N, C-alpha and C positions, 0 to 999 in steps of 0.2 A: 631689646621684647624678649626671644628667645632665650635671652637669660637669666632674665626675669621669670621665666617661665619654669625652669631648670631646678629655680630653687624655690621654689613654691611643694610645701609638701601633699602631698595626696591624702584627703580625708576623706577614712571609713565610714559609711554609713555604719553607727551603732544603732541598732535596736533597743529600744528602753527595755525590753524583759534576758535583753542578754546578759548572763554572769560571766563569770572568770570560775574554772574548778582551782582552789586552792587545796595541796597537802601540807597537813599540818603533822605534829608528832602524835601529835590525839586525835586523828580524825579528817575530816576536811570540810573545806567551808565556802561559799559560793558570793562574791563581789562583785558587784555590776557594772558592767565593760562601761559604762557608760561617767563613771567614776574615777577611770585608770587612764593614764598617762603615757605608760613604758612599762615592759618588764626585764629587768637587767640578771646579765648571767654573773657572774664571780671571774676577776678576783672586782672585791672592795677592799675602800679603805677607809675604817670608821676612827673615832675618835671620842673615848666616853668619858662624862663627869662625874665626879667622884660621888657627887648630889642628885646625876640621874636617879629614874624610877629600878626601879631593879629588873622591869619586860624592855628595859629602852639600851636598843644597843649599843647609839653615841648620834655622833650626826657625822654624814657623809656630804660629800660633792655633786648634784646632778644637775649639769647641763649648765652648773655654773651656778648651780645656786645650791644654798647648805639649807640641807632638812634632816627633821629629825629620823632616824632610822629603828622601826620599833621590831622586835621578835613578836610576830601577833600570835604565836602558840601561846607564850611566855604572859602575854597582855590577857590575851581572853580563858587560860587558865593558868593566872596569878601563879604564878614561879616564874622564877631566874630567866634571863634570856644567857645567850650565851655570849661567850668572848667577845669582842671582838675582834682579839687577838690568835682565835682557836675559828672561825668563820673561815671555813674554806670551800662550802659549800653554798647552797639554798639560793634561792633566787629571790631577785629584790622587786616589788610588786610596786611604781609609784602612784597613789594614789591624791587627787585634786579635788577640793571641794573648794570654790569660791576662789579664794589667796590662799589659800593655806595648801602646800603640797606636803606629804609625809610618803616614806618609805614603809614598806611593808615586807620583811623579810621569812618568807615560807619555806619550804622543806622544797617542794616541786609544784608546779603548774599544771593543770590538765587542759582540756578541750570547755571550748567556750558552750555553750551550753542555753537552751532557748525556754523559760522557764515554762508552763500552762500552770493552771490554778489547782489543777487538781493534783498536779506533785509535791503542792507543800500543805503541810501541815502546822496548826499552830505551836510553839512554842510555851504550853502553858505546863506544862512539868518536866522536870530537868533527867535526862533521864539520869540512871543512874552512874552508867560509864561518862558521864560529864559531869564531873565532880571539880567543885571551886568555878565556873566559869560562870563570865561575866555575861549574867542572861539579861542585860539591859541593851548589847547592841545587837542581837540576835531576834530575827524576827521570826523566823518559823524556822521550818527544817524541810530540806526538801526530801522527800520518799520515791526510788527508784519502787516501783512495781504495785503504784496504785496503792499507796497510801499505806503501804506495810511497814512498820514501823524495824527495819533489822536495820543494825551498830553498821554493821557492813554497805549498805548503801543511802546512808544518809551522807548527809550535807549541809552543816548550817547558815544559812540564808542570812546575809551580815547585813545590817543599817549601817551603812557609812557614812555619811553626815555624822546619827550619834558616837558611831566610834571617834570620830576624829573630832568631833566637840570634846570627848570626853579626855585622849588622847592630849590635847593640844589645854584641858583645862588644867589636866595633871602636869604637864610642865608649865604650865602659868605658876599655880601652885609653889611650883620647886623651881623656881623663878630661872628659869631655863628656855624661857620665849621674852 
């Protein structure tokens, strides 16, 4: 009985309004903590397919499962991902939606924050510094300081179900899934 209890992983209580701040090359974003399974540090080993989307780093193994790994900044801002052979830093955030698991490569992670409705403004107009942004995965923008929109205090609030669905559809269309 004691050995059974020793192998049970503790389950942390996650509030639905808790978000992990992720640092990207082009700003910050927030991912709902409830959709995240793990944050992993380097070293990483990825394999890239020749026909994979430009924002996909490659595939990797997480806890014995093969997962697609996406450079989140490259996906959001529609540019080419870093080469899997040159990635020496960055943080791998593992997201899961139902039975789909994806690795999201970000520059760094910050703290966990609970969002208040007053901190989030709608994303009706894309700020000029968000050029070529995948707006369909953005729910809103978190602004520090009472809704005043300042680029250094903003973070994109991402819709993980839409994000995962869109990535999976791209991978299915490219016949990688």
